[in-house]
N, C-alpha and C positions, 0 to 999 in steps of 0.2 A: 514777290513784291508786296503783297498784303502783310506778310510777316515783317518786312522792313518798316513799313509805315506804322505798324503797331508798336514796334520797338522805338521808332523815332518819336511817336506820340508820348510814350512813357518817359523816354529820356528828356524830351523837351519840357514836359511838365515838371520833372525834377529840377532841371536847370532853371526854369522860370521861377520856381518857388525859392530858389537860392540867389536870385539876382540881387546884388547889393550886399551880399553876405559872403564871408569866407566859407569855403568848403571845409567843414569841421572834421570829417572823418575820412581817413585814407580808404580808397577803394580796394587796396591790396597791401595791407600792412606787411612790412618786412621784405617786399619785393627787391629793394635795393640794398639790403643788409650786407650782401657779399661784396658790394662795391665800396661800402662806407666803413668797413671794418678797419681797425687800426693798422693791421699788418698787410694790407693789400700790396701785392707785388705786380707791378705793371707788366713785366716781361711775361708773366703767366697769362695775363689777359691778351697780350699781343699774340701769343701762340694760339689762343682760343678764337679771338675775334678776327684774326688775319690768316686763318687757315684756309688753304685753297679748297678744301672740301666744304667750306661754309658757302652756301649758295650766294648770298648777297656780296660776299667778298670776291668770289670767282667771277661774278657778273658786274662788278662795280663800274667798269668802264661803260658797259651797255646801259646800266641804270642811269648814270650821270648824263649819258647822251640823250636820254628820254626826258630830261628835266627842262629842256628848251631854254637853257641859259644862254645869255648873250653878253658880250663884253660890256663892262660898266655896270652890271647888275650887282646888287648886294644880296647875299644869301646867308641864312643861318643853318648850320648843321647842328640840329638839336640832339644832345646826347652824343657828342662826337666820339667819345670813348678814346681809343688809341689813335684816332685821326686817319683811319684808312681811306676815307673819301676826300680828305682835304687837298691833296695834290691835284686831283682831277677837277674839283670844284674851283680851285685857285686858277688853274689853266683856262677854264671856261669863261670866267668873269674877267680875267685879264688884270693888268695893272690899274685900270680905272675902276675896277669893281672891288668888292670887299667880301670876305668870308668870315663869319663869326663862328668860331668853334666853341660851342656852349656845352657845359657839363656840370653836374653836381659834385664830381669827383676831382678834387684838387690835384691829386697825383697824376691823373690822366692829363690834365692841363699842363702840369709841369713837363710831362713827356712831350706834349705837342709843342710847347715853347722851345724845348731843346731842338725839335725838328725844324721849327721856324728859323732858329738861328743857324742850324747846320746847313739848311738848303736855301737860306736867304729868301724865304717867302715874305714878300713885302706887303701882301694884301690879305694876310690872315691874322686875325686878332682873337685871342682867347677870352672867354667870359665865364666866370664862376657863377652859375645860376643857383636857384633854390628849387626845392621840390614843388614850389607853387608858381614860379615865374622864370621866364627865360632871361630876365634882367636886361632887356634891350630898350632903347628909347622908342618913343612912339614914332610910327611911320618911318622906320629906319631900314627895312628890308623889303625885298621884292618876292622872296621865296623862302619858305621854311621846309627843310628836308628832315624828315623823321623816319629813320630806317632802323627797324627792330628795336625801337625805343618807346613807342607810344604805350605799349603794355607795361612799361615801367613808370608811367605817370601815376603817382599816388593820389594826386588832386587834379584830375583832368579838367574840371570846370575852371579852376584858377589858372592852370597852365595854358589852356586854350584861350582864356580871356587875355592873358599877357601876349600870346601870339597874335591875337586879333588886333591888339593895340600896336604891336611892333610892325605889322605888315602895312604896306602902303595900299591905297585904293587899288583894287584889282589884284592884289597880291595873292600868292598861291601857297597851299600846303601840299606837299607830296608825301603821302603815307605809304611806307613799305613795312609790312609786318607778317608774322607767321600765320599761315592758315590754321585755324583751329576748328576741326570738324570731328565731332564725336563719332567714334566707330572707324575713323580713318587716320586721324592724327596720332602721334606717339603719346605714350603715357606722360612723358616729360612735358610735351606741349600742352596737353589737357590740364596738367596740374600747375604748370608755370604761367599759362595765360589765363587771366581772369575772365575773358570773354573772347568772342570771335569777331569777324569782320563786320557783321551787321551792327553789333552794338557800338563798335568803335566809330563806324561811319555815322551812326545816329548821334553820337555824342558830338562829333565834329560839326555836323549839320546844325544841331541845336545850339552850338556856340557861335553861330553867325557866319557859317560857310556853306557853300553849295558845291555838290560834286559836278565836275566838268569833264572828267576823262578817267579812263582806266587802261592799264597795260595788261594784256592777257597772253601775249606771245613770248614772254621773256623768262618768267620765273615759274617754278612748279611748287616749291615749298612755301613760297611767299606770294602775297598779292601786292599790287601797286596801284594806288588810286590818287587822283588829283582833285583838289578842292580849290575854290576861289573865294576870296573874302567877299561877303555880301554887304552892301552898303545900306 
């Protein structure tokens, strides 16, 4: 706990110093290069992101069940990718709700739009975002779902500020990401992830959110934490 507060203090000081200014430097340059390359083939990413051996995909129904979604709610799937969670999110919020499928990769959104047409999903809308903003109107959503995507935020201060604006009072962020534990995690995780859970939680807290819950009995390779917008 002392370590978390030390990290939080350091992160909060950094965020406070940058208030009112754009975050100039990427915290992880090149992390999204494989998604933004000219020759991206969506089917290759479907095979990777929607493989049953991938923990979050295999447990996607249980994950969505823990989001506490209700009919009529508006939710943003940040970094929707191939849209694996969209059918489940759509069903939970129902025809009176809305799901915003947000991504920086236009080819992923083209694929999602094809699926929207094929399955006649009337409550899903795609949004091409930037690496600094989710590009949603102020007070437009009740929940932001960020699954295995936060570590791809190159400018987390800016992205979190845009999420804070987009969320309604009391709105929540649900963060799911890989556990990064030196000496335990794979070499790929250690090299791919710029930081672990404590740092990510501290960044979100410093951006105007407070932790309200965590799910410990569902995932093993990933953690799942819930934050609420602080007023």
